[in-house]
N, C-alpha and C positions, 0 to 999 in steps of 0.2 A: 574583503569578505566581512560580513557582519560578525560582531563578537558573539560567541556561543550563547551568552546570556540573553541577547536580543532575539536570537533564533529560538531559544526555548520559550521566551515570552510570546513570540508570534505563534509558535506551534501550540502552546497551551491555550491561546485564545481560540484556536480552531477545534479544541477538544470538545467532544460531545458531552453534555451535562452528565454528571456522575450518578445522579439518582436513577434507580431502576424504573424504567417506564415500559409500557406495553411495547413489545418488540416491533410491531408494525410502525410505530412512531419514528423508527429509525429513518424512514423515508424523508422526514422533515429535515434531516441533517445531511442530505446528499451533497449539498454544496460544500460543506465542511469536509466530507469524505473526499470529494474531488480535489479540494485544495491540498489536503494532506497527501493525497496520492501524487499530485504534481510536485509537492515539496520533496517527496521521497526520490524524485528523479533529478533534482537540481545538482547536488554534489554529495560526496561521501559523508561529510559532516551532517548535512541536513537529513540524508537518507536514514541514518541509524535511528535518530529520534523520531522522525515522521513515521517510519514503519512500526516502531514500538507503540506509538500512539494508535495507529490503525489497528494493531493487533490486541489492544487492551480489551476490546469488546468484539467478539467474533459471532456473527449471526449466519446460520445456515438454514435456509428455509426454502420450500418449494413455492413457486408462484401458483396462483389458482389456475392459470391457463396451462401449465405444464407440470409434469410430475417431478419428484425429487431426482436429481441427477447424481448417480453414483460416481460418474467420472469427475464431476466438479468436486465432490467430496474427496475423491482420491487426490486431486490437485491440492486441496487443503492439507491432507495428511503428508503429502510430499513437502509442502512448505514448512511444516514443523517437524521434519525428520530429525530426531535427536542425534543421529550419527554425523550430522554436518554442523559446522560452527554456526552458520546463519540460522539453520532450523532450530538449533538448541536455544538461541537467544530470542528468536521469535516466539517459540513455545513458552519460554519463561515470562514473556510479556503479557500473556493472556490472563485476564482477571475474570472476564465474563464470557460464558459460552452459551449461546441460545440456539437450540437445535430443534427445528420444527419441520421435519419432512412431512409431505402430504399424508393425510390420515390413513390412506390405503397402501402406504409404503413400509409398513412395519414388518417385523419378522426377524429371523435369526441373523441374516446377512447384515442388516442395518445395525442391529445390536452389537455385533462383533466389531464393526467399524467404529461404532460409537465408543466401545470400550477402548479400542486402540487410541482414539483421540484423547479420551480422559486420562489415560496412562501417560500421555506425552505432555500434559499441561501441569507441571508441578506446582505452579503458583495460582492455579484457578481458585477463585473464591466464590463465584456465583454460577449456578447451572440452571438453565430453564429448558424444560423438555416435556413432551407428552409421555405419560406413563405407559401408554399402549405400545411404544416402540422399545421399552426397556425390558425386553424379554431375556434377561441375563440368566445364565445357569448358576447353580450354587458355586461351582468352581470359579466362574467369572466374577461373581460378587465377592468371593473371598480374596481374589487377586486385586479387585478394585479397592477393597478395604485395606489391604496390606501395602499396596504399591501406588494407589491413586492419590490425587490431590487432597488436601485437608480443607474440604469445602466448609464454608460457614454460612452459605445462603443457597437455598434451593427453592425454585418455583416449579411446580409440577401440576399438569392438568390430568385429571383422573377420568376423563370421559371415555366411554365405550362407543366407538363409531360403528356405523352399519357394516363396515368392512372389517372390523376387528374380529379375528378368529375367536370362536367360542372357547378355545383353550387358553386365551389370554385374559387375565383379570387385571385391569389397570390399577385397581385399588391395592391389590396384593403387591403388584410391581412397585407402587409408590412406597409402601412400607418397607419392602425389601431394600430398595435403593436408599431410602433415608437412613436405614440402619447401618449403612456403610460409612456414614459420616457422623460419628458419635460426638464430634465437637460442633455440630450444626447450631447456629445462633438464630438464623432467620428461616422460617418455613412458610411458604405460600402455597396452599392447596386450592386449586380452582377447578371449576366445571361450568360449562354453558349448556349442558344437556341434562338429562334426568338422573344424574349421579347423586348418590348419598354415601355417607361414610359409616363404616363399622369400626369399633375399637380395634386397635392393633393387638395382635397376640403373637408373641409376648409383647408387653409394653416397650416402647422405645426409650422413654425417660431421657429426652434430650435437654441440654442446658439452653433452651430457647430464650432469646431476648425478645423476639417478635414472632407472632403467629397470626396468619391470615387464613381464614377459611371462607371461600366464596363458592357456594353450591347452588344448584337449581332447587334442591330440596334439602332441608336440614332434617336429619333423622332424629328420632326421640333420644338417641344416644349421643347427642352433641357433647354434653358434659363429659361422658365417659371417653369419647374420642380425644378430647383435649387433655384429659387426665392421663391417658396412656402415652401422649406425645411429650408432655412437659414434665421435667424433673422437679421434685420438691426442692424449695430453697435450702441451701446448705452453706457450709463455710466458704466455698469457692464459687458459689452461684447465688446471685441476688434475686433470682426469680424472673418471671415474665414481666416485661415492661411495656410491650405493645400487643394488644389483642384486638382483632377485627373479625367480626362474623357477619355474614350476609347470606340470605337465601331468598329466592323468588317465591317459593312456596313452602308449605310445611308448618306444623305446629310443634311447639316444645311442650314438654310435660310441665304441669303446674309447679311453680317455684324454681324452675331451672335457671331463669334469668337472674334471680336474686342469688342463687347458690353460686353461679359462675362469678358474679361480681364480688361476692363475699370471699370466695376462695382466692381469687387473683388480684382483687382490688388493692390491697396494701402495697403492692410493688409496682402497680401500673402507672405509667406516665402518659400513655395514649390509649384511648378506648373508642372503638367504633362498633355500634350495635344497631341492629334493626329490630330490637324488641318492641312489642306492642303494649305491654302492660307497664307503662311508665310509672303509674302510681305505686305498684308493688316494687318497682326497681328503685324508687326514690331513697328509701332508707338504706338499701344496700350500698348506694353510692357514698354514704358516709364512711365506708371502709377505704375509699380511694383518697387517702390523705396526701398522695404525691401527684395526683393526676394533673397534667398540664393541658391535655387536649381531649376533647369529647366530641364525637360525631354521632348525631342522632338521625335516624331515618325519617322521623316524624317531628311535628312541632311539639315541644314539651308541654305537658299538662301543668295547670296551676299548682298541683301538689308536688310536682317534681322541681319546679324552678327554685323555690326557696332552699332546697336541699342540694343544689349543685355545689360541688367542692369549691371552696374559696381559692384554691390554688390554680384554677383554670386560667390559661393564657389564650387558648384557641377553642372556640365553640362553633360547631356547625350543626345545621338542622334544616329540615324541609319547612317550607312556608306554611304548610297546613292548608293550602288552597283547595277548595272544593268548588264544584260547578254543577248546576242542574238547570233544566229547562225553566222551572218555576222561579228559582232564586237568582240565577245567573252565577257569576263568580263571587265567592265569599272567602274571607280570610279570618283567622281567629283573632281575638282581642289581643293587642300588643301591650296593653297596660301592664300586666304582670311581668312580661319580659323586660320592659323598660325599667320597671322598679328594681328587678333583681340585678340588672346590669350595674346599678349603683353599688351593689353588695359584692361584686366580683372585682376586687382591687387590682388584680394582676391581668385582667382580660385585655388583650391587645388586638384580637382578630375575631370577627363574627361573620360567618358565612351562611347565607340563606339561599336555598335552591328552590326552583319552581315558583318564582315570584315575578320575574321580569326585571330588567335593569332599571326601569324608571317607574315602577309601580307606585302610585300615589299613596297607597295604604301604608307604605313604609317611610314616608317623609318624616314623620315625628321621630321614628327610630334613627333615621339618619342624623337628625339634629342632636339627639342624645349621644350617639356614637362620636360625632364630631367634637362635642364638648368634652368628652372623656378621652379623646385621643385614640379611639378604637377604630381600626380599619374595618369598614362594613363592605362585604362583597356579596353581590346578588347575581342570580343567573336565572334565565327562563327555563333551563333544563337542569340536569344533574350537574352540580358543580364538583369537578374533580379537585378536591381540596388537597393542597400540598401539605403533607404531614412533615413539618420541618424536623421533628425529632426522629421520625423513621428514616428520612433522608440522611441525617447525620450518622445514624447507626450504620446504614448501608455503606456510606463513604468510609467509615472507620474499618468496617469488616473487609471491604474490598481492597483496602490498602492501595488505592489507585494514585500513582504519581509517576513522574517522568523517569525516575531512576529505579523504581521498584520492580 
């Protein structure tokens, strides 16, 4: 039989990447799941470690073709029965729980089963869920806070679906659920429909390291929403280090962009913004004295470029490409960008989206980056840029390892 060290090395190779990705991407790792499942059947020594790896990340979702199966969920609850030895150690292996029943399967029954599952996973670190199904009563929320896992990462969708009962308010559900986890470090609030956010009342004041808000529309109260979520820096809390905001529609009040950056900039290591008024944002960026990563939804203006923090290691932006019947495809002047690259001594990665992999307009920029040892990445569409700092935060918080 192989030494246990070699077995662990082989099983670790099969492990799904630790970073938090969109749940549907789990399909890309089906071969690794199949291999781990096969390993769990080889022998007792292999089975223990393989099953623990399989149960690190549990995903329960309904297919589009068929509704959420209560019976399959009952099977999962049986597998993590705390009254059996195997159920207890399987439940203790779970670090990530992604629960996406089909949107019309919400209601009290699903919430009760969901509560049962959460109470059985003592080492759960990340929870991903639709707020519409979290219809917990006050008593259930109190039990979850007192007896549930000590979550430090929560991703929650606040959309109201056409089949969501009028009595259910996903936004309220989200705030009530987040309040159950006062040590939360990572909060990701998302929406793909017409949802907006109102400030939480009372404020949650969470010790967040990372906050992501991705909504269809940003309400005028975005700054107030963030303020009610994030605790002020204090002796045992260093402040927000990752901030990402994005909206497809909506306008912010004048000065809000500058105010947000001025408030949180001194502690930020990573900032993703879809602000439009880059000229007014430029001076506020001077507050970001620790910033390592900056992602811009548009091409930076000449006024912004000279004021980019000199601490930047990773810079992402849109190409600024425009097209019209009269002029065809046009790109902004790259001269100011190439000049400022010389003034960013720590820059190691530059990502440009909406430009094409072999767009000739960027040939000169490629030469400059090559000379400076900067990795230039281009894409014809939205480039999903890997935020290395965010990934490292998530890995640390999830405490994912073979023995944990």
